[in-house]
C-alpha positions as CSV (number, residue, x, y, z in Angstrom):
1,M,-31.3,1.4,5.5
2,L,-32.7,4.8,4.8
3,A,-30.4,6.4,7.3
4,V,-27.5,4.7,5.5
5,S,-28.4,5.4,1.9
6,H,-29.0,9.1,3.0
7,G,-25.5,9.2,4.6
8,K,-26.9,10.0,8.0
9,M,-24.0,9.1,10.3
10,N,-25.6,10.2,13.7
11,T,-28.8,8.3,12.9
12,T,-26.6,5.2,11.7
13,K,-24.8,5.2,15.0
14,L,-28.1,5.5,17.0
15,L,-29.4,2.3,15.2
16,I,-26.2,0.5,15.8
17,D,-26.5,1.5,19.5
18,C,-30.1,0.2,19.8
19,Q,-28.9,-3.0,18.3
20,A,-30.5,-3.0,15.0
21,D,-30.1,-6.1,12.7
22,L,-27.3,-4.9,10.3
23,N,-27.7,-7.8,8.1
24,I,-31.5,-7.4,7.4
25,Q,-32.4,-7.4,3.9
26,D,-35.0,-5.6,2.1
27,E,-37.3,-7.1,-0.7
28,E,-34.7,-6.8,-3.1
29,G,-32.1,-8.4,-0.8
30,S,-30.1,-5.2,-0.1
31,T,-28.5,-4.6,3.2
32,A,-27.2,-1.4,5.1
33,L,-23.8,-2.0,3.8
34,M,-24.8,-2.4,0.2
35,C,-26.7,0.7,0.4
36,A,-23.8,2.7,1.7
37,A,-21.5,1.1,-0.7
38,E,-23.6,2.0,-3.6
39,H,-24.2,5.7,-2.4
40,G,-20.4,6.0,-1.6
41,H,-20.8,6.8,2.0
42,K,-17.2,5.7,3.0
43,D,-17.4,6.7,6.8
44,I,-20.6,4.9,7.0
45,V,-19.2,1.8,5.4
46,K,-16.0,2.1,7.7
47,L,-18.5,2.1,10.7
48,L,-20.6,-0.8,9.5
49,L,-17.2,-2.9,9.0
50,T,-16.2,-2.5,12.5
51,Q,-19.3,-4.0,13.8
52,P,-18.7,-7.8,14.7
53,D,-22.1,-9.2,13.5
54,I,-21.8,-7.4,10.0
55,D,-21.8,-10.0,7.2
56,A,-20.1,-8.3,4.2
57,S,-20.3,-11.7,2.1
58,L,-24.3,-11.5,1.9
59,A,-25.7,-11.1,-1.7
60,D,-28.9,-9.5,-2.9
61,C,-31.6,-10.9,-5.3
62,D,-29.4,-10.2,-8.2
63,S,-26.4,-11.9,-6.6
64,S,-24.5,-8.5,-5.9
65,T,-22.6,-8.3,-2.8
66,A,-21.5,-5.3,-1.1
67,L,-18.0,-5.3,-3.0
68,S,-19.5,-5.7,-6.3
69,I,-21.9,-2.9,-5.9
70,A,-19.2,-0.6,-4.6
71,V,-16.8,-1.3,-7.7
72,E,-19.7,-1.2,-10.1
73,N,-20.7,2.2,-8.8
74,G,-17.1,3.5,-9.1
75,H,-16.6,3.5,-5.4
76,R,-13.2,1.6,-5.6
77,D,-12.0,3.0,-2.3
78,I,-15.0,1.4,-0.6
79,G,-14.4,-1.9,-2.6
80,V,-10.9,-1.9,-1.2
81,L,-12.2,-1.5,2.4
82,I,-14.8,-4.1,1.8
83,Y,-12.4,-6.6,0.3
84,A,-9.8,-6.2,3.0
85,H,-12.7,-6.8,5.6
86,L,-13.7,-9.9,3.7
87,N,-10.0,-11.4,3.5
88,H,-9.3,-10.4,7.0
89,A,-12.3,-12.2,8.3
90,H,-11.5,-15.4,6.1
91,S,-8.0,-15.6,7.2
92,K,-9.3,-15.3,11.0
93,A,-11.8,-17.9,10.3
94,S,-9.0,-20.2,8.8
95,S,-6.5,-19.7,11.6
96,N,-9.3,-20.4,14.2
97,K,-9.9,-23.8,12.6
98,D,-6.0,-24.4,12.4
99,S,-6.0,-23.7,16.2
100,A,-8.8,-26.0,16.9
101,S,-7.2,-28.9,15.1
């Protein structure tokens, strides 16, 4: 999370390559995606959202999500990315359920 909050793209890529758990939460419940959203690191948010195991819907101890954190910190462009990702994941899950029926 430290690499993400400081905008260290190369370190973030290295951690992803080493299969770091991107959804791990710190003592306040924050995730790497939440930290990137809070600090306005759009390129890192984009990178994290391309990872198949990323869970953009997780909430921290204050019930804040990466989406709400981005918007609260004035990063509407990042909020739009996260919103689109969440809706794409939701529609994908819905169509998979329909296919299985």
